[in-house]
ZAMARGU-4260 file (C-alpha; in steps of 0.2 Angstrom, whole numbers, plus 5000, padded with zeros to 4 digits):
<rodrens>
0) 4968/5405/4993 | 4950/5409/5000 | 4935/5419/4990 | 4918/5420/4994 | 4901/5427/4987
5) 4883/5430/4992 | 4865/5428/4985 | 4851/5437/4993 | 4833/5427/4996 | 4817/5434/4995
10) 4818/5440/5014 | 4826/5456/5014 | 4834/5451/5031 | 4841/5436/5025 | 4857/5432/5014
15) 4862/5416/5008 | 4881/5416/5007 | 4895/5402/5000 | 4913/5403/5004 | 4926/5392/4999
20) 4943/5389/5002 | 4957/5377/4997 | 4960/5367/5011 | 4974/5355/5014 | 4967/5337/5023
25) 4979/5340/5039 | 4970/5357/5041 | 4953/5351/5038 | 4954/5338/5051 | 4964/5349/5063
30) 4960/5349/5081 | 4945/5361/5080 | 4934/5353/5065 | 4921/5343/5069 | 4910/5335/5054
35) 4892/5325/5057 | 4887/5315/5042 | 4867/5320/5041 | 4852/5306/5042 | 4848/5312/5024
40) 4863/5305/5017 | 4863/5290/5009 | 4873/5275/5015 | 4894/5274/5014 | 4895/5265/4997
45) 4913/5265/4994 | 4921/5247/4990 | 4937/5243/4986 | 4939/5248/4968 | 4936/5265/4973
50) 4948/5265/4989 | 4962/5255/4978 | 4959/5271/4967 | 4961/5284/4978 | 4975/5276/4987
55) 4985/5273/4972 | 4982/5292/4968 | 4989/5298/4985 | 5004/5284/4982 | 5010/5290/4966
60) 5008/5309/4970 | 5018/5307/4986 | 5032/5298/4976 | 5032/5310/4963 | 5032/5324/4975
65) 5048/5317/4982 | 5057/5318/4966 | 5051/5336/4962 | 5051/5351/4972 | 5040/5361/4976
70) 5028/5346/4977 | 5013/5347/4965 | 4996/5345/4977 | 4985/5331/4973 | 4968/5338/4972
75) 4952/5328/4980 | 4938/5337/4975 | 4925/5345/4982 | 4917/5346/4999 | 4901/5354/5004
80) 4897/5360/5022 | 4883/5369/5033 | 4890/5376/5049 | 4903/5389/5055 | 4917/5394/5044
85) 4925/5404/5057 | 4944/5397/5059 | 4945/5405/5076 | 4930/5396/5084 | 4935/5383/5097
90) 4927/5369/5088 | 4919/5371/5070 | 4904/5360/5071 | 4897/5358/5053 | 4886/5344/5043
95) 4891/5336/5027 | 4881/5338/5011 | 4894/5333/4999 | 4910/5324/5001 | 4904/5310/5015
100) 4911/5295/5004 | 4929/5303/5003 | 4929/5310/5021 | 4925/5293/5028 | 4938/5284/5017
105) 4952/5296/5021 | 4947/5292/5040 | 4949/5275/5038 | 4965/5277/5030 | 4971/5288/5043
110) 4967/5275/5057 | 4977/5261/5047 | 4992/5272/5047 | 4990/5278/5064 | 4988/5260/5070
115) 5003/5253/5060 | 5014/5267/5064 | 5028/5267/5079 | 5019/5271/5096 | 5028/5288/5095
120) 5021/5294/5082 | 5003/5286/5085 | 4997/5302/5095 | 5000/5314/5082 | 4991/5304/5069
125) 4977/5301/5080 | 4975/5320/5082 | 4969/5319/5062 | 4954/5308/5070 | 4948/5313/5087
130) 4947/5332/5094 | 4960/5329/5108 | 4962/5343/5123 | 4979/5338/5124 | 4994/5326/5118
135) 4994/5309/5123 | 4975/5308/5128 | 4971/5294/5116 | 4954/5288/5123 | 4942/5300/5117
140) 4924/5299/5111 | 4924/5316/5101 | 4931/5314/5083 | 4933/5324/5070 | 4921/5314/5057
145) 4905/5306/5065 | 4895/5296/5053 | 4876/5293/5052 | 4869/5289/5069 | 4865/5271/5064
150) 4884/5268/5061 | 4893/5280/5072 | 4896/5267/5086 | 4902/5253/5073 | 4914/5266/5067
155) 4920/5272/5082 | 4924/5254/5089 | 4931/5247/5072 | 4939/5260/5063 | 4942/5277/5075
160) 4949/5270/5093 | 4967/5269/5094 | 4971/5251/5088 | 4955/5247/5080 | 4961/5244/5063
165) 4974/5231/5068 | 4963/5218/5071 | 4948/5212/5062 | 4936/5217/5077 | 4924/5226/5065
170) 4916/5210/5060 | 4909/5204/5077 | 4900/5221/5080 | 4892/5222/5062 | 4875/5224/5062
175) 4867/5210/5052 | 4859/5218/5034 | 4870/5235/5037 | 4876/5237/5019 | 4887/5254/5026
180) 4895/5245/5040 | 4900/5230/5027 | 4908/5243/5016 | 4917/5252/5030 | 4924/5234/5034
185) 4929/5231/5017 | 4938/5246/5016 | 4947/5244/5033 | 4953/5226/5027 | 4958/5232/5011
190) 4969/5247/5018 | 4976/5235/5030 | 4981/5224/5017 | 4989/5238/5005 | 4998/5247/5022
195) 5004/5233/5033 | 5017/5227/5021 | 5025/5244/5019 | 5040/5250/5027 | 5038/5262/5041
200) 5048/5276/5032 | 5035/5276/5017 | 5019/5275/5029 | 5026/5290/5036 | 5029/5298/5019
205) 5012/5294/5013 | 5004/5302/5029 | 5015/5316/5027 | 5010/5320/5009 | 4991/5317/5013
210) 4990/5330/5027 | 5001/5344/5018 | 4998/5342/5000 | 4981/5332/4997 | 4969/5347/4996
215) 4951/5349/4993 | 4939/5364/4990 | 4929/5366/5003 | 4911/5376/5003 | 4903/5382/5017
220) 4886/5390/5019 | 4875/5392/5034 | 4858/5386/5026 | 4855/5369/5024 | 4842/5371/5010
225) 4855/5383/5000 | 4868/5369/5003 | 4856/5355/4996 | 4853/5364/4981 | 4869/5367/4977
230) 4874/5349/4979 | 4860/5345/4968 | 4868/5356/4954 | 4885/5349/4956 | 4881/5331/4956
235) 4869/5332/4942 | 4879/5318/4933 | 4879/5307/4948 | 4864/5301/4959 | 4860/5316/4969
240) 4850/5314/4984 | 4831/5317/4981 | 4817/5324/4992 | 4815/5304/4996 | 4830/5302/5002
245) 4830/5317/5015 | 4813/5314/5021 | 4815/5295/5023 | 4831/5298/5032 | 4827/5311/5043
250) 4811/5302/5049 | 4816/5284/5050 | 4834/5287/5054 | 4832/5294/5071 | 4820/5280/5077
255) 4824/5267/5088 | 4829/5248/5078 | 4812/5241/5086 | 4804/5257/5077 | 4812/5255/5060
260) 4807/5238/5059 | 4788/5242/5061 | 4788/5255/5048 | 4799/5245/5036 | 4784/5237/5027
265) 4778/5255/5024 | 4794/5260/5018 | 4793/5245/5007 | 4777/5248/5000 | 4782/5265/4995
270) 4798/5257/4986 | 4787/5247/4974 | 4780/5263/4966 | 4796/5271/4962 | 4796/5262/4945
275) 4805/5268/4929 | 4795/5277/4917 | 4786/5264/4905 | 4782/5269/4888 | 4766/5278/4883
280) 4766/5283/4902 | 4772/5299/4911 | 4784/5298/4926 | 4774/5300/4941 | 4781/5308/4958
285) 4782/5298/4973 | 4774/5295/4990 | 4788/5307/4998 | 4784/5322/4986 | 4766/5319/4988
290) 4768/5321/5007 | 4778/5338/5005 | 4765/5344/4996 | 4750/5339/5007 | 4759/5344/5022
295) 4762/5362/5012 | 4782/5363/5013 | 4789/5372/5001 | 4799/5364/4987 | 4813/5376/4989
300) 4814/5373/5007 | 4809/5355/5010 | 4823/5349/5024 | 4821/5365/5033 | 4803/5362/5033
305) 4804/5344/5036 | 4812/5347/5053 | 4802/5360/5058 | 4787/5348/5056 | 4796/5334/5065
310) 4800/5347/5079 | 4782/5353/5080 | 4776/5336/5080 | 4787/5331/5096 | 4802/5322/5087
315) 4804/5308/5075 | 4794/5294/5083 | 4778/5306/5086 | 4779/5313/5069 | 4781/5295/5061
320) 4764/5290/5071 | 4755/5305/5069 | 4759/5311/5050 | 4771/5298/5042 | 4760/5281/5045
325) 4744/5288/5041 | 4749/5297/5026 | 4759/5282/5020 | 4744/5273/5022 | 4732/5284/5013
330) 4745/5284/4999 | 4744/5264/4996 | 4727/5266/4996 | 4728/5279/4980 | 4741/5265/4973
335) 4726/5253/4974 | 4733/5243/4989 | 4718/5244/5001 | 4723/5230/5012 | 4731/5244/5025
340) 4714/5256/5024 | 4696/5251/5028 | 4691/5257/5011 | 4675/5252/5002 | 4673/5244/4985
345) 4667/5262/4978 | 4681/5271/4985 | 4692/5261/4977 | 4684/5261/4959 | 4684/5279/4962
350) 4701/5282/4965 | 4706/5269/4950 | 4698/5281/4939 | 4708/5295/4945 | 4724/5284/4941
355) 4720/5282/4925 | 4722/5301/4922 | 4738/5300/4933 | 4743/5286/4920 | 4743/5300/4904
360) 4744/5317/4912 | 4740/5324/4930 | 4744/5316/4949 | 4743/5334/4957 | 4726/5326/4964
365) 4737/5313/4974 | 4740/5324/4988 | 4721/5329/4991 | 4714/5312/4989 | 4727/5306/5003
370) 4720/5319/5017 | 4703/5315/5011 | 4706/5297/5014 | 4714/5302/5032 | 4698/5315/5036
375) 4685/5304/5031 | 4692/5286/5037 | 4677/5281/5046 | 4663/5291/5033 | 4664/5281/5017
380) 4649/5291/5011 | 4658/5308/5012 | 4672/5300/5006 | 4666/5294/4990 | 4656/5310/4987
385) 4672/5319/4989 | 4681/5309/4977 | 4667/5309/4965 | 4670/5329/4963 | 4689/5328/4964
390) 4687/5318/4949 | 4677/5330/4940 | 4687/5342/4944 | 4705/5334/4942 | 4697/5330/4923
395) 4693/5350/4921 | 4710/5356/4926 | 4718/5343/4915 | 4710/5346/4898 | 4707/5365/4901
400) 4726/5369/4909 | 4739/5358/4903 | 4753/5369/4914 | 4757/5358/4929 | 4761/5374/4939
405) 4744/5382/4938 | 4735/5365/4942 | 4746/5363/4957 | 4741/5381/4964 | 4724/5376/4963
410) 4726/5361/4973 | 4736/5370/4986 | 4721/5381/4990 | 4710/5365/4992 | 4724/5357/5003
415) 4724/5374/5013 | 4706/5374/5017 | 4708/5356/5021 | 4723/5360/5034 | 4712/5379/5041
420) 4696/5368/5045 | 4689/5354/5055 | 4675/5354/5044 | 4674/5353/5025 | 4660/5362/5014
425) 4649/5353/5003 | 4662/5344/4989 | 4652/5351/4975 | 4655/5368/4982 | 4673/5366/4984
430) 4676/5357/4967 | 4663/5369/4958 | 4662/5372/4941 | 4652/5386/4934 | 4642/5387/4918
435) 4656/5394/4908 | 4668/5382/4913 | 4657/5368/4909 | 4652/5376/4892 | 4673/5378/4889
440) 4676/5360/4894 | 4663/5353/4882 | 4669/5362/4868 | 4687/5356/4871 | 4683/5339/4873
445) 4671/5338/4858 | 4681/5347/4846 | 4699/5347/4850 | 4702/5335/4863 | 4719/5328/4856
450) 4727/5343/4859 | 4718/5347/4876 | 4733/5342/4886 | 4748/5329/4887 | 4739/5313/4887
455) 4721/5320/4894 | 4713/5312/4878 | 4719/5295/4881 | 4713/5295/4900 | 4695/5301/4894
460) 4693/5289/4880 | 4699/5274/4892 | 4685/5282/4904 | 4672/5282/4890 | 4676/5264/4886
465) 4674/5259/4903 | 4657/5268/4902 | 4652/5258/4887 | 4660/5242/4891 | 4654/5239/4909
470) 4669/5233/4914 | 4678/5238/4930 | 4690/5250/4930 | 4704/5239/4937 | 4702/5229/4920
475) 4708/5244/4912 | 4723/5248/4923 | 4729/5232/4920 | 4729/5233/4900 | 4738/5251/4904
480) 4751/5242/4912 | 4756/5231/4897 | 4750/5240/4881 | 4755/5257/4875 | 4741/5264/4867
485) 4742/5281/4855 | 4725/5291/4849 | 4720/5288/4830 | 4712/5301/4819 | 4703/5289/4809
490) 4699/5303/4797 | 4718/5309/4793 | 4721/5326/4801 | 4734/5331/4790 | 4730/5345/4777
495) 4734/5339/4762 | 4732/5320/4757 | 4735/5312/4740 | 4723/5318/4725 | 4717/5299/4722
500) 4713/5297/4742 | 4695/5291/4745 | 4695/5305/4759 | 4692/5317/4746 | 4676/5311/4742
505) 4671/5305/4760 | 4675/5323/4767 | 4675/5335/4752 | 4684/5350/4756 | 4700/5353/4766
510) 4691/5364/4779 | 4677/5350/4781 | 4689/5337/4784 | 4699/5348/4797 | 4683/5351/4806
515) 4679/5332/4806 | 4697/5326/4809 | 4697/5334/4826 | 4681/5330/4833 | 4680/5316/4848
520) 4670/5307/4837 | 4685/5302/4825 | 4698/5297/4839 | 4700/5280/4844 | 4714/5272/4854
525) 4725/5260/4845 | 4741/5251/4849 | 4757/5261/4843 | 4762/5250/4829 | 4746/5247/4821
530) 4743/5268/4822 | 4760/5271/4813 | 4755/5257/4800 | 4739/5266/4798 | 4746/5284/4792
535) 4735/5292/4780 | 4726/5276/4771 | 4709/5276/4766 | 4695/5267/4777 | 4695/5250/4773
540) 4715/5248/4772 | 4715/5256/4789 | 4701/5243/4795 | 4713/5231/4789 | 4727/5235/4800
545) 4715/5240/4813 | 4710/5222/4814 | 4724/5209/4807 | 4714/5194/4812 | 4697/5188/4821
550) 4702/5190/4838 | 4694/5205/4848 | 4700/5221/4852 | 4704/5222/4870 | 4695/5239/4871
555) 4676/5242/4866 | 4675/5257/4859 | 4688/5251/4845 | 4681/5234/4842 | 4665/5243/4836
560) 4675/5249/4821 | 4675/5230/4815 | 4657/5232/4809 | 4659/5248/4799 | 4660/5248/4781
565) 4665/5265/4777 | 4667/5281/4787 | 4658/5296/4783 | 4654/5313/4791 | 4637/5305/4797
570) 4643/5290/4806 | 4658/5301/4813 | 4643/5314/4819 | 4634/5300/4827 | 4648/5294/4836
575) 4652/5312/4840 | 4636/5314/4849 | 4635/5297/4859 | 4653/5300/4865 | 4649/5316/4871
580) 4633/5310/4879 | 4644/5299/4889 | 4655/5312/4893 | 4641/5325/4900 | 4635/5308/4911
585) 4652/5302/4916 | 4658/5318/4925 | 4641/5327/4926 | 4644/5342/4913 | 4629/5351/4909
590) 4627/5361/4894 | 4622/5357/4875 | 4634/5346/4865 | 4644/5357/4852 | 4640/5352/4836
595) 4652/5348/4824 | 4655/5363/4813 | 4658/5364/4795 | 4673/5372/4795 | 4689/5370/4806
600) 4697/5368/4815 | 4684/5380/4826 | 4693/5376/4841 | 4702/5394/4835 | 4686/5404/4843
605) 4688/5394/4859 | 4696/5402/4873 | 4704/5394/4888 | 4691/5394/4902 | 4693/5400/4920
610) 4692/5387/4934 | 4686/5394/4949 | 4698/5391/4963 | 4690/5385/4980 | 4686/5402/4991
615) 4696/5396/5006 | 4698/5414/5010 | 4693/5431/5006 | 4709/5436/4996 | 4706/5429/4979
620) 4717/5435/4965 | 4708/5431/4948 | 4724/5434/4939 | 4732/5418/4946 | 4717/5408/4943
625) 4716/5392/4935 | 4711/5393/4917 | 4712/5413/4915 | 4705/5419/4900 | 4721/5428/4894
630) 4725/5413/4883 | 4739/5422/4875 | 4748/5422/4889 | 4748/5403/4889 | 4760/5395/4877
635) 4751/5378/4880 | 4735/5386/4875 | 4741/5388/4856 | 4730/5373/4853 | 4717/5386/4854
640) 4723/5391/4837 | 4724/5383/4820 | 4741/5373/4820 | 4751/5379/4805 | 4768/5373/4811
645) 4764/5355/4811 | 4770/5345/4796 | 4755/5341/4784 | 4760/5322/4782 | 4755/5319/4800
650) 4752/5300/4799 | 4733/5300/4805
</rodrens>
């Protein structure tokens, strides 16, 4: 049974074709098929439990087939290969994208069946393990299945060569700490314990059923990236390979053992930051994703572009030395680990400020910072100037354009310019914001910050707190590691309040109250539990919830509320002006501070601003510019209009 289909890619001269075939194991492992496990595959990880289940299924199906004719085939799943699908080819060499675990396990099982079979039957069984030019020539180094390079020699000696599984010869050649080889040896020993006590007739019956009636659905394509996309799709319930797995294996896998040991500390440092998402924090990317963006690799062609980059660099060793190591070093610096890079304290402080933004809403700036750390490694003054401008620009993008793809498009142009020239233009020009953009940023921050972007309001309030407290940003990064903060509206933002609410007297009129509630002056950071308790209580009741004891609050701007007796439009407006003056100072924004309006939410009159992209090339399409004025095309900018869909009983 065979069928196939094709899907066209963007290029008119190229098509992606996927062919499928219901294939017996005996035919799959026939004399002209060779399968290579690529470097990007994870370790062989099957243990006795999985092998036991597979063998039991085969034995049960074989025994049932002996009683019922015609025998019902046993389906062993899908296998995905990249390579030739021509059955007439003299040798069909393919790489295994999906099916590694089953293919290697079946090879171990066949090797054990071979080694415990009568001598006259062993050559035929060995045909399913090795590509043989003729019957009887048992010693060969060409096998149907070849594991990853790091495990191939062990697999040949301990499994594939004739007689290898009859004695525990695998253990002496195990590489210390090699989990894949340990698992292979465990499965070999398990199959030997199960197969050895069987009669020759029963072993022969199992082998015959395995080759003739155990079947897999084989999928064949010629394109590695297409195959990888299919693999990710069909393996969603499990643990699909990530970009990190592919890049790490392609770069580190081919290196000699001594070189791999040299880069192991870098790899270990990377893994420290592949942490699960914590409450109140967005899930960030990892080093390998940032590496791909910094090197301008297309996400949908990641594997192909990686291989081309390795080839252009002169192979894995030179790629690791010229690209992987400096980029990894730079990434470690962006994480706050400066021991791998000669970075001055000022640059570390600037990167810490950017990491506050990363905690809540945006890490698209990281590849740009990594390239800058490499470019200006010996020029700390230039590095700090670049990071200051990047901090301002990243904040503007996060507030004005919450859609990640649009922010990424902006940063891609900057990355392209950094790659295109040995010199970098003035950062103030590279990351420029014109008067219109700065005015839009001020209006959004002053009058509708809470809805500006996912988490940008928290990042800005943390930075403002650091400005007024004078504490280093590292202090705040430590707080954020252990505490989940939410944004509290002191004056509740709900449209309807209880008639007896004291807020009706302090802020008469729903429109006046709405205008004030969305002001930056009305926002403070509060622990999540206290925010939930505060709800729409009067100020004095909220005050008691904010400060249940005499211990000072960890945040300076929040602690300032302890001394307040009430919360009026006058006190709110004074804080509004004070925070916006600090906002202008921190991010060097020019323009008048938007006044607190009498009616609200006035942000309905504010349109998303166009943030100018770097003019790295003459062709500049304003339709794709970050911050396009056509706000109606962007569902995220619905914050620019009054929110009539949210419940009026919003807690704060």
